[in-house]
N, C-alpha and C positions, 0 to 999 in steps of 0.2 A: 795722041790721046791716051790718057791714063785709064787704066782699068780698075774697077772696084773689086776688092776681094775681102775675105775675112781678116786679112792682115793690113788693110788700108787704115790710115790714120787721119783723123780730123784734128786740126789744130785750131782751137778757139781761145781767145784770151778771156780772163775773168770778167771783164767789162761786158763782153758779148753774152756770156752765160748769164750774168745777172740781168741784163736787158731782156733776154729770152724768158727768164723766170718771171720777171715783172710783167712782161707782156702776157704770158700765159695766165698769170694770176689775175691780171686786169680783165682779160676776156672771160675768165671763169666768174669773176665778180659781176660783170655785166650780165652774163647768162643767168646767174642765180637771182639777180635783182629783177630782171625781166620776167623770169618764171614766177617769182613771188608776186609781182604786180599783176600778171595775167590771172593767177590763182585768186587773188583778192578781188579782181574785177568780176571773175566768174561767180564768186561767192556773193558779191553785191547784187549781181543780176538775179541770182536765185532768190535772195531775200526780197528784192523788189517785186519779183514775180509772185512770191507768196503774199506780199502786202497787197498787191493788186487783186489777187484772188479773194483775200479776206475782205477787202473793200467792196468787191463785187457782191460777195455773199451778204455783207451787211446792207448794201444798197438795196438789194432785192428783198431780203427777209425782214428787215426792220419795219418798213411800212406795213407789212402783212401781219406784224405782231408775232412772228415766229421766233424772235430773239428776246422775248420778255418785254417788260416795260419799266420805265423809270418811275420812282416814287411820285414825282410831280405829275406824271401822266395818270397815275392812279387817282390822285387828288382831283385832277381836272376831270377825269371821267366821272367821279362821284358828283362833282358840281354840275356837270352836264346832265347827269341822270336826275338830280334834284330839280334842275330847271325844267327839264322835260315834264316831270310830274306836275310841277307848278303850272306850266302852260296848259297841260291837259285839264287840270282843275279849273283854271281860268276860262278855258273854252267851254267847259261844262256849265259854269256859272253864267257866262254870256248867253249860251243857248237857252238856259232856263229863263233868263231875263227877256230874251227875244220872244219866247213863247208866251210869257206873262204879258208883255206889251202887245203882242198880237191879239190876245184875248180881249183886251180893253177896248 
C-alpha cells in the first residue's frame, strides 16, 4: 500500500483535467440556475400574496363605499335620488286624490 505525503504526486492527463473543469462548471451552472429559479418563484409568491390581499381589501371595502365611487355611480345615484323625489310627489298626489274621492 502506498502512503500519501506532501511529496506524493498525482498524474492526470489534460483530457481528465478538462473533463473535471467542465463538470465543475456544469454543476455550478445548474446550481445558479436553480437558485435563480427558486428566487423568482419566491418573488412570484410574494406578488401573488399581495394581489390576493389587495383583492380582499377591494372586495370588502368597495361595496361599503370606502374606496370612492365611479363617475357612473354618481350619475346613477343622482338619477335614483331624482326618481325617489318623483315617487314621493306622486304618492302625495295620489293621497290627495284619494282624500278628494273619499269626500265625494
